[in-house]
Backbone atoms as SQL, in Angstrom:
CREATE TABLE atoms (id INTEGER PRIMARY KEY, chain TEXT, resi INTEGER, resn TEXT, atom TEXT, x REAL, y REAL, z REAL);
INSERT INTO atoms VALUES
  (1, 'A', 1, 'UNK', 'N', 0.714, -1.401, 0.102),
  (2, 'A', 1, 'UNK', 'CA', -0.020, 0.191, 0.183),
  (3, 'A', 1, 'UNK', 'C', 0.571, 1.307, -0.336),
  (4, 'A', 2, 'UNK', 'N', 2.220, 1.080, 0.612),
  (5, 'A', 2, 'UNK', 'CA', 2.838, 2.245, 0.809),
  (6, 'A', 2, 'UNK', 'C', 3.573, 2.427, -0.448),
  (7, 'A', 3, 'UNK', 'N', 4.150, 1.272, -1.174),
  (8, 'A', 3, 'UNK', 'CA', 4.669, 1.797, -2.171),
  (9, 'A', 3, 'UNK', 'C', 3.538, 2.118, -3.649),
  (10, 'A', 4, 'UNK', 'N', 2.539, 1.944, -3.390),
  (11, 'A', 4, 'UNK', 'CA', 1.325, 2.369, -4.289),
  (12, 'A', 4, 'UNK', 'C', 1.391, 3.798, -3.838),
  (13, 'A', 5, 'UNK', 'N', 1.096, 4.544, -2.919),
  (14, 'A', 5, 'UNK', 'CA', 1.198, 5.883, -2.709),
  (15, 'A', 5, 'UNK', 'C', 2.500, 6.274, -3.134),
  (16, 'A', 6, 'UNK', 'N', 3.553, 5.874, -2.559),
  (17, 'A', 6, 'UNK', 'CA', 4.784, 6.692, -3.159),
  (18, 'A', 6, 'UNK', 'C', 5.188, 6.380, -4.848),
  (19, 'A', 7, 'UNK', 'N', 4.721, 5.333, -5.251),
  (20, 'A', 7, 'UNK', 'CA', 4.816, 5.307, -6.739),
  (21, 'A', 7, 'UNK', 'C', 3.847, 6.806, -7.232),
  (22, 'A', 8, 'UNK', 'N', 2.356, 6.856, -6.852),
  (23, 'A', 8, 'UNK', 'CA', 1.690, 7.780, -7.490),
  (24, 'A', 8, 'UNK', 'C', 2.256, 9.191, -7.052),
  (25, 'A', 9, 'UNK', 'N', 2.872, 9.506, -5.873),
  (26, 'A', 9, 'UNK', 'CA', 3.188, 10.733, -5.854),
  (27, 'A', 9, 'UNK', 'C', 4.329, 11.222, -6.740),
  (28, 'A', 10, 'UNK', 'N', 5.395, 10.005, -6.797),
  (29, 'A', 10, 'UNK', 'CA', 6.582, 10.378, -7.883),
  (30, 'A', 10, 'UNK', 'C', 6.426, 10.338, -9.239),
  (31, 'A', 11, 'UNK', 'N', 5.336, 9.482, -9.715),
  (32, 'A', 11, 'UNK', 'CA', 4.730, 9.669, -11.040),
  (33, 'A', 11, 'UNK', 'C', 3.725, 10.350, -11.563),
  (34, 'A', 12, 'UNK', 'N', 2.855, 10.663, -10.492),
  (35, 'A', 12, 'UNK', 'CA', 1.632, 11.636, -10.552),
  (36, 'A', 12, 'UNK', 'C', 2.114, 12.663, -11.760),
  (37, 'A', 13, 'UNK', 'N', 3.341, 13.655, -11.529),
  (38, 'A', 13, 'UNK', 'CA', 3.458, 14.609, -12.259),
  (39, 'A', 13, 'UNK', 'C', 3.990, 14.489, -13.927),
  (40, 'A', 14, 'UNK', 'N', 3.890, 13.348, -13.902),
  (41, 'A', 14, 'UNK', 'CA', 3.976, 12.507, -15.254),
  (42, 'A', 14, 'UNK', 'C', 3.155, 11.981, -15.731),
  (43, 'A', 15, 'UNK', 'N', 1.948, 12.650, -15.218),
  (44, 'A', 15, 'UNK', 'CA', 0.451, 11.934, -15.932),
  (45, 'A', 15, 'UNK', 'C', 0.141, 10.518, -15.720),
  (46, 'A', 16, 'UNK', 'N', 0.897, 9.599, -14.877),
  (47, 'A', 16, 'UNK', 'CA', 0.912, 8.303, -14.502),
  (48, 'A', 16, 'UNK', 'C', -0.001, 8.050, -13.245),
  (49, 'A', 17, 'UNK', 'N', -0.781, 7.326, -13.223),
  (50, 'A', 17, 'UNK', 'CA', -1.754, 7.042, -12.179),
  (51, 'A', 17, 'UNK', 'C', -0.956, 5.620, -11.361),
  (52, 'A', 18, 'UNK', 'N', -1.525, 5.425, -10.274),
  (53, 'A', 18, 'UNK', 'CA', -0.622, 4.189, -9.696),
  (54, 'A', 18, 'UNK', 'C', -1.812, 3.614, -8.539),
  (55, 'A', 19, 'UNK', 'N', -2.229, 2.947, -8.991),
  (56, 'A', 19, 'UNK', 'CA', -3.324, 2.186, -7.789),
  (57, 'A', 19, 'UNK', 'C', -2.838, 0.263, -7.782),
  (58, 'A', 20, 'UNK', 'N', -3.642, -0.116, -6.986),
  (59, 'A', 20, 'UNK', 'CA', -3.155, -1.325, -6.537),
  (60, 'A', 20, 'UNK', 'C', -4.877, -2.028, -6.249),
  (61, 'A', 21, 'UNK', 'N', -4.536, -3.204, -6.275),
  (62, 'A', 21, 'UNK', 'CA', -5.971, -4.318, -5.907),
  (63, 'A', 21, 'UNK', 'C', -5.437, -5.291, -5.062),
  (64, 'A', 22, 'UNK', 'N', -6.219, -5.346, -3.651),
  (65, 'A', 22, 'UNK', 'CA', -5.924, -6.181, -2.413),
  (66, 'A', 22, 'UNK', 'C', -7.123, -7.081, -2.490),
  (67, 'A', 23, 'UNK', 'N', -6.967, -8.391, -3.309),
  (68, 'A', 23, 'UNK', 'CA', -7.926, -9.247, -3.627),
  (69, 'A', 23, 'UNK', 'C', -7.835, -9.990, -2.065),
  (70, 'A', 24, 'UNK', 'N', -9.029, -10.637, -1.410),
  (71, 'A', 24, 'UNK', 'CA', -8.929, -11.319, -0.290),
  (72, 'A', 24, 'UNK', 'C', -9.032, -12.580, -1.345),
  (73, 'A', 25, 'UNK', 'N', -9.460, -13.677, -0.555),
  (74, 'A', 25, 'UNK', 'CA', -9.564, -15.450, -0.884),
  (75, 'A', 25, 'UNK', 'C', -10.581, -15.540, -2.327),
  (76, 'A', 26, 'UNK', 'N', -9.551, -15.874, -3.295),
  (77, 'A', 26, 'UNK', 'CA', -10.519, -15.865, -4.692),
  (78, 'A', 26, 'UNK', 'C', -10.065, -17.440, -5.123),
  (79, 'A', 27, 'UNK', 'N', -11.267, -18.349, -5.593),
  (80, 'A', 27, 'UNK', 'CA', -10.641, -19.481, -6.150),
  (81, 'A', 27, 'UNK', 'C', -10.268, -19.350, -7.561),
  (82, 'A', 28, 'UNK', 'N', -8.901, -19.932, -7.482),
  (83, 'A', 28, 'UNK', 'CA', -8.382, -20.229, -8.567),
  (84, 'A', 28, 'UNK', 'C', -7.244, -21.445, -8.299),
  (85, 'A', 29, 'UNK', 'N', -6.915, -21.856, -9.612),
  (86, 'A', 29, 'UNK', 'CA', -5.879, -23.092, -9.514),
  (87, 'A', 29, 'UNK', 'C', -4.885, -23.228, -8.382),
  (88, 'A', 30, 'UNK', 'N', -4.295, -21.557, -8.228),
  (89, 'A', 30, 'UNK', 'CA', -3.304, -21.568, -6.944),
  (90, 'A', 30, 'UNK', 'C', -4.005, -21.860, -5.388),
  (91, 'A', 31, 'UNK', 'N', -5.162, -21.972, -5.218),
  (92, 'A', 31, 'UNK', 'CA', -5.750, -21.825, -3.981),
  (93, 'A', 31, 'UNK', 'C', -6.783, -23.112, -3.877),
  (94, 'A', 32, 'UNK', 'N', -6.728, -23.760, -4.864),
  (95, 'A', 32, 'UNK', 'CA', -7.311, -25.283, -4.672),
  (96, 'A', 32, 'UNK', 'C', -7.182, -25.866, -3.335),
  (97, 'A', 33, 'UNK', 'N', -6.119, -25.971, -2.985),
  (98, 'A', 33, 'UNK', 'CA', -5.760, -26.582, -1.707),
  (99, 'A', 33, 'UNK', 'C', -6.437, -26.269, -0.558),
  (100, 'A', 34, 'UNK', 'N', -6.472, -24.480, -0.528),
  (101, 'A', 34, 'UNK', 'CA', -7.241, -24.440, 0.690),
  (102, 'A', 34, 'UNK', 'C', -8.740, -24.361, 0.585),
  (103, 'A', 35, 'UNK', 'N', -9.084, -24.696, -0.515),
  (104, 'A', 35, 'UNK', 'CA', -10.719, -24.760, -0.909),
  (105, 'A', 35, 'UNK', 'C', -10.942, -26.215, -0.623),
  (106, 'A', 36, 'UNK', 'N', -10.121, -27.562, -0.372),
  (107, 'A', 36, 'UNK', 'CA', -10.304, -28.526, -0.334),
  (108, 'A', 36, 'UNK', 'C', -10.548, -29.019, 0.896),
  (109, 'A', 37, 'UNK', 'N', -10.484, -28.050, 2.086),
  (110, 'A', 37, 'UNK', 'CA', -10.877, -27.803, 3.373),
  (111, 'A', 37, 'UNK', 'C', -12.294, -27.627, 3.699),
  (112, 'A', 38, 'UNK', 'N', -13.085, -28.347, 3.669),
  (113, 'A', 38, 'UNK', 'CA', -14.712, -28.102, 3.495),
  (114, 'A', 38, 'UNK', 'C', -14.912, -27.490, 4.708),
  (115, 'A', 39, 'UNK', 'N', -14.624, -28.094, 6.111),
  (116, 'A', 39, 'UNK', 'CA', -14.869, -27.201, 7.190),
  (117, 'A', 39, 'UNK', 'C', -14.352, -25.883, 7.467),
  (118, 'A', 40, 'UNK', 'N', -13.178, -25.623, 7.026),
  (119, 'A', 40, 'UNK', 'CA', -12.388, -24.061, 6.944),
  (120, 'A', 40, 'UNK', 'C', -13.285, -23.723, 6.299),
  (121, 'A', 41, 'UNK', 'N', -13.521, -23.865, 4.722),
  (122, 'A', 41, 'UNK', 'CA', -14.422, -23.100, 3.960),
  (123, 'A', 41, 'UNK', 'C', -15.760, -22.704, 4.749),
  (124, 'A', 42, 'UNK', 'N', -16.759, -23.701, 5.183),
  (125, 'A', 42, 'UNK', 'CA', -18.001, -23.300, 5.770),
  (126, 'A', 42, 'UNK', 'C', -17.711, -21.969, 7.158),
  (127, 'A', 43, 'UNK', 'N', -16.627, -22.328, 7.589),
  (128, 'A', 43, 'UNK', 'CA', -16.700, -21.489, 8.708),
  (129, 'A', 43, 'UNK', 'C', -16.086, -19.941, 8.457),
  (130, 'A', 44, 'UNK', 'N', -15.461, -20.089, 7.668),
  (131, 'A', 44, 'UNK', 'CA', -14.655, -18.817, 7.003),
  (132, 'A', 44, 'UNK', 'C', -15.924, -18.028, 5.917),
  (133, 'A', 45, 'UNK', 'N', -16.574, -18.661, 5.165),
  (134, 'A', 45, 'UNK', 'CA', -17.583, -18.413, 4.362),
  (135, 'A', 45, 'UNK', 'C', -18.704, -17.834, 5.386),
  (136, 'A', 46, 'UNK', 'N', -18.806, -18.288, 6.633),
  (137, 'A', 46, 'UNK', 'CA', -19.795, -17.519, 7.566),
  (138, 'A', 46, 'UNK', 'C', -19.164, -16.393, 8.167),
  (139, 'A', 47, 'UNK', 'N', -17.905, -15.630, 7.737),
  (140, 'A', 47, 'UNK', 'CA', -17.597, -14.633, 8.518),
  (141, 'A', 47, 'UNK', 'C', -17.399, -13.745, 7.492),
  (142, 'A', 48, 'UNK', 'N', -17.783, -13.510, 5.995),
  (143, 'A', 48, 'UNK', 'CA', -17.720, -12.962, 4.909),
  (144, 'A', 48, 'UNK', 'C', -19.133, -12.554, 5.013),
  (145, 'A', 49, 'UNK', 'N', -18.948, -10.929, 4.895),
  (146, 'A', 49, 'UNK', 'CA', -20.439, -10.484, 4.764),
  (147, 'A', 49, 'UNK', 'C', -21.573, -10.984, 3.541),
  (148, 'A', 50, 'UNK', 'N', -20.891, -11.337, 2.491),
  (149, 'A', 50, 'UNK', 'CA', -21.520, -11.560, 1.115),
  (150, 'A', 50, 'UNK', 'C', -21.559, -12.830, 1.345),
  (151, 'A', 51, 'UNK', 'N', -21.171, -13.692, 2.113),
  (152, 'A', 51, 'UNK', 'CA', -21.313, -15.026, 2.153),
  (153, 'A', 51, 'UNK', 'C', -20.596, -16.133, 1.012),
  (154, 'A', 52, 'UNK', 'N', -19.850, -15.272, 0.392),
  (155, 'A', 52, 'UNK', 'CA', -19.304, -16.270, -0.722),
  (156, 'A', 52, 'UNK', 'C', -17.875, -15.806, -0.999),
  (157, 'A', 53, 'UNK', 'N', -16.908, -16.724, -1.391),
  (158, 'A', 53, 'UNK', 'CA', -15.613, -16.443, -1.885),
  (159, 'A', 53, 'UNK', 'C', -15.507, -15.712, -3.409),
  (160, 'A', 54, 'UNK', 'N', -14.303, -15.053, -3.605),
  (161, 'A', 54, 'UNK', 'CA', -14.476, -14.268, -4.941),
  (162, 'A', 54, 'UNK', 'C', -13.842, -15.297, -5.943),
  (163, 'A', 55, 'UNK', 'N', -14.402, -15.220, -7.202),
  (164, 'A', 55, 'UNK', 'CA', -13.760, -15.895, -8.584),
  (165, 'A', 55, 'UNK', 'C', -13.105, -14.839, -9.593),
  (166, 'A', 56, 'UNK', 'N', -12.372, -15.146, -9.996),
  (167, 'A', 56, 'UNK', 'CA', -11.439, -14.177, -10.727),
  (168, 'A', 56, 'UNK', 'C', -12.475, -13.081, -11.901),
  (169, 'A', 57, 'UNK', 'N', -13.737, -13.725, -11.966),
  (170, 'A', 57, 'UNK', 'CA', -14.513, -12.634, -12.858),
  (171, 'A', 57, 'UNK', 'C', -14.843, -11.594, -12.090),
  (172, 'A', 58, 'UNK', 'N', -14.850, -11.724, -11.058),
  (173, 'A', 58, 'UNK', 'CA', -15.296, -10.504, -9.767),
  (174, 'A', 58, 'UNK', 'C', -14.228, -9.539, -9.518),
  (175, 'A', 59, 'UNK', 'N', -13.065, -9.863, -10.421),
  (176, 'A', 59, 'UNK', 'CA', -11.901, -9.131, -10.330),
  (177, 'A', 59, 'UNK', 'C', -11.826, -7.803, -11.697),
  (178, 'A', 60, 'UNK', 'N', -13.074, -8.611, -12.624),
  (179, 'A', 60, 'UNK', 'CA', -12.528, -7.805, -14.099),
  (180, 'A', 60, 'UNK', 'C', -13.372, -6.359, -13.989),
  (181, 'A', 61, 'UNK', 'N', -14.543, -6.154, -13.351),
  (182, 'A', 61, 'UNK', 'CA', -14.817, -4.711, -13.557),
  (183, 'A', 61, 'UNK', 'C', -14.054, -3.642, -12.792),
  (184, 'A', 62, 'UNK', 'N', -13.392, -3.777, -12.037),
  (185, 'A', 62, 'UNK', 'CA', -12.105, -3.166, -11.119),
  (186, 'A', 62, 'UNK', 'C', -11.257, -2.841, -11.776),
  (187, 'A', 63, 'UNK', 'N', -11.123, -3.955, -12.723),
  (188, 'A', 63, 'UNK', 'CA', -9.618, -3.840, -13.591),
  (189, 'A', 63, 'UNK', 'C', -10.074, -2.794, -14.443),
  (190, 'A', 64, 'UNK', 'N', -11.164, -3.107, -15.619),
  (191, 'A', 64, 'UNK', 'CA', -11.543, -2.198, -15.956),
  (192, 'A', 64, 'UNK', 'C', -11.403, -0.923, -15.935),
  (193, 'A', 65, 'UNK', 'N', -11.867, -0.712, -14.653),
  (194, 'A', 65, 'UNK', 'CA', -12.131, 0.448, -14.238),
  (195, 'A', 65, 'UNK', 'C', -10.690, 1.283, -14.201),
  (196, 'A', 66, 'UNK', 'N', -10.021, 0.775, -13.318),
  (197, 'A', 66, 'UNK', 'CA', -9.070, 1.380, -13.213),
  (198, 'A', 66, 'UNK', 'C', -7.812, 1.323, -14.381),
  (199, 'A', 67, 'UNK', 'N', -8.245, 0.580, -15.580),
  (200, 'A', 67, 'UNK', 'CA', -7.730, 0.942, -16.663),
  (201, 'A', 67, 'UNK', 'C', -8.399, 1.973, -17.712),
  (202, 'A', 68, 'UNK', 'N', -9.051, 2.305, -17.271),
  (203, 'A', 68, 'UNK', 'CA', -10.086, 3.082, -17.974),
  (204, 'A', 68, 'UNK', 'C', -9.958, 4.808, -17.494),
  (205, 'A', 69, 'UNK', 'N', -10.224, 5.700, -18.465),
  (206, 'A', 69, 'UNK', 'CA', -10.523, 6.809, -17.982),
  (207, 'A', 69, 'UNK', 'C', -11.622, 7.299, -16.962),
  (208, 'A', 70, 'UNK', 'N', -12.278, 6.324, -16.788),
  (209, 'A', 70, 'UNK', 'CA', -13.216, 6.812, -15.245),
  (210, 'A', 70, 'UNK', 'C', -12.750, 6.545, -14.209),
  (211, 'A', 71, 'UNK', 'N', -11.416, 6.172, -14.369),
  (212, 'A', 71, 'UNK', 'CA', -10.648, 6.156, -12.955),
  (213, 'A', 71, 'UNK', 'C', -9.601, 7.354, -13.168),
  (214, 'A', 72, 'UNK', 'N', -9.823, 8.521, -14.214),
  (215, 'A', 72, 'UNK', 'CA', -8.344, 9.306, -14.538),
  (216, 'A', 72, 'UNK', 'C', -7.995, 10.502, -13.218),
  (217, 'A', 73, 'UNK', 'N', -9.141, 10.373, -12.415),
  (218, 'A', 73, 'UNK', 'CA', -8.354, 11.204, -11.324),
  (219, 'A', 73, 'UNK', 'C', -8.114, 10.569, -9.598),
  (220, 'A', 74, 'UNK', 'N', -7.852, 9.265, -10.355),
  (221, 'A', 74, 'UNK', 'CA', -7.864, 8.244, -9.078),
  (222, 'A', 74, 'UNK', 'C', -6.531, 7.888, -8.975),
  (223, 'A', 75, 'UNK', 'N', -5.666, 8.282, -7.973),
  (224, 'A', 75, 'UNK', 'CA', -4.330, 7.690, -8.125),
  (225, 'A', 75, 'UNK', 'C', -3.658, 7.514, -6.409),
  (226, 'A', 76, 'UNK', 'N', -3.077, 6.804, -6.001),
  (227, 'A', 76, 'UNK', 'CA', -2.487, 6.300, -4.820),
  (228, 'A', 76, 'UNK', 'C', -3.020, 5.466, -3.642),
  (229, 'A', 77, 'UNK', 'N', -4.217, 4.603, -4.383),
  (230, 'A', 77, 'UNK', 'CA', -5.351, 4.158, -3.898),
  (231, 'A', 77, 'UNK', 'C', -5.104, 2.660, -4.059),
  (232, 'A', 78, 'UNK', 'N', -5.212, 1.705, -2.808),
  (233, 'A', 78, 'UNK', 'CA', -5.151, 0.374, -2.410),
  (234, 'A', 78, 'UNK', 'C', -6.725, 0.191, -2.650),
  (235, 'A', 79, 'UNK', 'N', -7.550, -0.618, -3.254),
  (236, 'A', 79, 'UNK', 'CA', -8.847, -0.908, -3.543),
  (237, 'A', 79, 'UNK', 'C', -9.016, -1.992, -3.144),
  (238, 'A', 80, 'UNK', 'N', -9.554, -2.781, -1.673),
  (239, 'A', 80, 'UNK', 'CA', -9.842, -3.982, -1.135),
  (240, 'A', 80, 'UNK', 'C', -11.336, -4.525, -1.723),
  (241, 'A', 81, 'UNK', 'N', -11.000, -6.064, -2.644),
  (242, 'A', 81, 'UNK', 'CA', -12.098, -6.388, -2.962),
  (243, 'A', 81, 'UNK', 'C', -11.992, -7.864, -2.331),
  (244, 'A', 82, 'UNK', 'N', -13.120, -8.032, -1.357),
  (245, 'A', 82, 'UNK', 'CA', -12.977, -9.497, -0.836),
  (246, 'A', 82, 'UNK', 'C', -14.241, -9.664, -0.133),
  (247, 'A', 83, 'UNK', 'N', -15.426, -8.901, -0.736),
  (248, 'A', 83, 'UNK', 'CA', -16.447, -9.480, 0.031),
  (249, 'A', 83, 'UNK', 'C', -17.104, -8.986, 1.335),
  (250, 'A', 84, 'UNK', 'N', -16.026, -8.251, 1.657),
  (251, 'A', 84, 'UNK', 'CA', -16.207, -7.389, 3.324),
  (252, 'A', 84, 'UNK', 'C', -15.410, -8.365, 4.222),
  (253, 'A', 85, 'UNK', 'N', -14.598, -9.128, 3.459),
  (254, 'A', 85, 'UNK', 'CA', -14.084, -10.286, 4.593),
  (255, 'A', 85, 'UNK', 'C', -13.361, -9.421, 5.594),
  (256, 'A', 86, 'UNK', 'N', -12.226, -8.191, 5.120),
  (257, 'A', 86, 'UNK', 'CA', -11.563, -7.647, 5.739),
  (258, 'A', 86, 'UNK', 'C', -12.178, -6.911, 7.072),
  (259, 'A', 87, 'UNK', 'N', -13.512, -6.803, 6.974),
  (260, 'A', 87, 'UNK', 'CA', -14.430, -6.214, 8.346),
  (261, 'A', 87, 'UNK', 'C', -14.203, -6.569, 9.236),
  (262, 'A', 88, 'UNK', 'N', -13.647, -8.287, 9.228),
  (263, 'A', 88, 'UNK', 'CA', -13.816, -9.327, 10.386),
  (264, 'A', 88, 'UNK', 'C', -15.127, -9.309, 10.747),
  (265, 'A', 89, 'UNK', 'N', -16.148, -9.543, 10.372),
  (266, 'A', 89, 'UNK', 'CA', -17.256, -10.034, 10.907),
  (267, 'A', 89, 'UNK', 'C', -17.485, -11.369, 11.508),
  (268, 'A', 90, 'UNK', 'N', -17.513, -11.453, 12.845),
  (269, 'A', 90, 'UNK', 'CA', -17.760, -12.688, 13.384),
  (270, 'A', 90, 'UNK', 'C', -16.460, -13.605, 13.189),
  (271, 'A', 91, 'UNK', 'N', -15.465, -13.013, 13.839),
  (272, 'A', 91, 'UNK', 'CA', -14.148, -13.787, 13.696),
  (273, 'A', 91, 'UNK', 'C', -13.848, -12.985, 14.866);
């Protein structure tokens, strides 16, 4: 997060925007072993406000937004996309 902010300050005068995405637990090939533990999954899912884990497609809209002119006045930000898991509800 700090690197994102520092780079935004350094590169902003050149017209370069720097933002980052902080994803929660997403179902991917890399996380397949984690998702194999059904008991852990059920417990963790209950702690997520949206009651589900992310799929790679859930990142697409944010990526398109950050890559487009719709975010032309956004820089130095880390956007958390985790279904609310970082809110620590029920943990």
